[in-house]
C-alpha positions in Angstrom: -13.1 -8.5 -26.7 -11.1 -9.4 -29.7 -10.8 -5.8 -30.8 -9.6 -4.9 -27.3 -6.9 -7.6 -27.5 -5.7 -6.4 -30.9 -5.7 -2.8 -29.8 -3.4 -3.7 -26.9 -1.2 -5.8 -29.1 -0.9 -2.9 -31.6 -0.2 -0.2 -29.0 2.0 -2.2 -26.6 4.1 -4.1 -29.1 3.7 -3.4 -32.8 3.9 0.4 -32.7 6.9 0.4 -30.4 9.0 -2.0 -32.5 10.9 -1.9 -35.7 10.7 -5.1 -37.8 13.1 -5.6 -40.7 11.7 -8.9 -41.7 8.6 -11.1 -41.4 10.4 -13.6 -39.1 11.2 -10.7 -36.7 7.6 -9.7 -36.7 6.5 -13.2 -36.0 9.0 -13.6 -33.2 7.7 -10.3 -31.7 4.1 -11.5 -31.9 4.9 -14.9 -30.3 6.9 -13.1 -27.5 3.9 -10.8 -26.8 1.5 -13.8 -26.7 3.8 -15.7 -24.4 4.0 -12.8 -22.0 0.3 -12.1 -22.2 -0.6 -15.7 -21.5 1.6 -15.9 -18.4 -1.0 -14.1 -16.3 -4.3 -14.2 -18.2 -7.3 -12.4 -16.7 -10.9 -13.0 -17.7 -12.9 -10.1 -19.1 -15.8 -9.3 -16.9 -18.6 -7.2 -18.4 -19.8 -4.8 -15.7 -22.3 -2.8 -17.7 -25.9 -3.9 -17.7 -27.5 -4.6 -21.1 -30.3 -2.1 -20.3 -27.7 0.7 -19.7 -26.0 -0.1 -23.0 -29.3 0.0 -24.9 -30.2 3.3 -23.3 -26.9 4.8 -24.5 -27.6 3.6 -28.0 -31.0 5.2 -28.0 -29.6 8.5 -26.8 -27.0 8.5 -29.4 -29.5 7.7 -32.2 -31.6 10.7 -31.1 -28.6 13.0 -31.2 -27.2 11.8 -34.6 -28.8 13.6 -37.6 -30.7 11.4 -40.0 -28.6 10.5 -42.9 -29.7 10.1 -46.5 -29.0 6.8 -48.2 -26.3 7.1 -50.8 -27.2 5.2 -54.0 
């Protein structure tokens, strides 16, 4: 969830702006947080744990075995 929040922050605010100083960047972050917190929505996980684990097992079967680098 934290990664998702920072992804949105990066794509929706940081990459779209130009900041000439640290105070400008801080102000932009605070502005984004204020707007984001006006209508907060809870994150609801809809995937079942068994479905996630099955995807992991399928991915492991398809990935080639890697040698350990020493």
